[in-house]
C-alpha positions in Angstrom: 0.0 0.0 0.0 1.3 3.4 -0.9 1.2 6.4 1.4 0.3 9.9 0.4 3.2 12.1 1.3 3.0 15.7 2.1 4.7 16.6 -1.2 2.1 14.5 -3.1 -0.7 16.3 -1.3 0.6 19.7 -2.2 1.0 18.7 -5.9 -2.6 17.3 -5.9 -4.0 20.5 -4.4 -2.1 22.7 -6.9 -3.4 20.7 -9.8 -7.0 20.8 -8.6 -6.7 24.6 -8.0 -5.3 25.2 -11.5 -8.2 23.1 -13.1 -10.7 25.2 -11.1 -9.2 28.5 -12.2 -9.2 27.3 -15.8 -13.0 26.6 -15.5 -13.6 30.1 -14.3 -11.4 31.9 -16.9 -12.5 30.0 -20.1 -16.1 31.2 -21.0 -18.8 28.6 -21.5 -20.0 27.8 -25.0 -23.2 29.8 -24.5 -21.3 32.8 -23.4 -18.9 32.5 -26.3 -21.9 32.4 -28.8 -23.5 35.6 -27.4 -26.6 36.8 -25.8 -28.5 40.0 -25.0 -28.3 40.9 -21.2 -30.9 43.3 -20.0 -34.1 44.8 -21.5 -34.1 45.5 -25.3 -36.6 46.0 -28.0 -35.6 43.8 -31.0 -36.7 44.2 -34.7 -38.1 41.3 -36.7 -37.0 41.7 -40.3 -39.7 39.3 -41.5 -42.9 41.0 -40.1 -41.3 44.5 -39.4 -42.5 44.4 -35.8 -40.7 44.9 -32.5 -40.6 42.6 -29.5 -39.4 43.3 -26.0 -36.9 40.8 -24.5 -35.7 40.9 -20.9 -33.0 39.1 -18.8 -30.5 37.0 -20.7 -31.8 36.3 -24.3 -29.8 34.1 -26.6 -32.7 33.2 -29.0 -36.1 34.7 -29.4 -39.0 33.7 -31.7 -41.2 36.6 -32.9 -44.4 37.1 -30.9 -46.5 38.4 -33.7 -49.2 36.0 -34.7 -48.5 34.2 -37.9 -44.8 35.2 -38.0 -42.1 32.6 -37.7 -39.2 35.1 -37.7 -36.4 34.9 -35.2 -35.4 38.5 -34.1 -32.6 37.1 -31.8 -30.6 34.2 -33.0 -27.4 33.2 -31.1 -27.2 36.6 -29.5 -27.3 38.4 -32.9 -30.1 40.9 -33.3 -31.2 44.4 -34.5 -32.0 46.4 -31.4 -34.4 49.3 -31.6 -33.6 52.7 -30.0 -36.4 54.8 -28.4 -36.6 56.8 -31.7 -37.3 53.7 -33.8 -33.9 53.4 -35.4 -32.7 49.8 -36.0 -30.7 49.6 -39.3 -27.4 50.6 -37.8 -28.0 48.7 -34.5 -27.0 45.1 -35.3 -25.4 43.6 -32.2 -23.6 40.3 -31.8 -21.7 38.4 -29.0 -22.5 39.5 -25.5 -24.4 42.8 -25.4 -25.2 44.6 -22.2 -25.8 48.0 -23.7 -25.8 49.6 -27.1 -25.7 53.2 -28.3 -27.8 53.9 -31.4 -25.7 54.2 -34.6 -28.1 56.9 -35.9 -29.0 59.2 -33.0 -26.7 58.1 -30.1 -29.6 57.2 -27.8 -29.1 54.2 -25.4 -31.0 51.1 -26.6 -30.8 49.1 -23.4 -33.2 49.6 -20.6 -35.9 51.2 -22.6 -39.1 50.3 -20.8 -41.6 52.1 -23.2 -42.3 50.8 -26.7 -40.1 52.7 -29.2 -41.6 54.9 -31.9 -42.6 53.2 -35.1 -39.5 51.5 -36.5 -37.8 53.2 -39.5 -38.5 51.8 -42.9 
């Protein structure tokens, strides 16, 4: 029977600690693929409507009756600013906030429905 020496115990502890740190540093697959974090209004290119998403949203099916569009797919979406701009507001990866590419308004956290989306 072999005995676990003090030196072996220190090596084992260091290896386990390094593995734990690697798990914290390397992002998960879902995080690497992207998601919207927060409250956003997203534009559906298929039916030209906007939907509100909240929390962490990686994928979102359009809520308009009869539409099978996907305004958020893998964290990629067109977010709508309070003034209805969406064309220059394509976001990808992990998005916690976004400044409108047209007017400079903040797109995240908008509680009220935005103005009619631009054509």
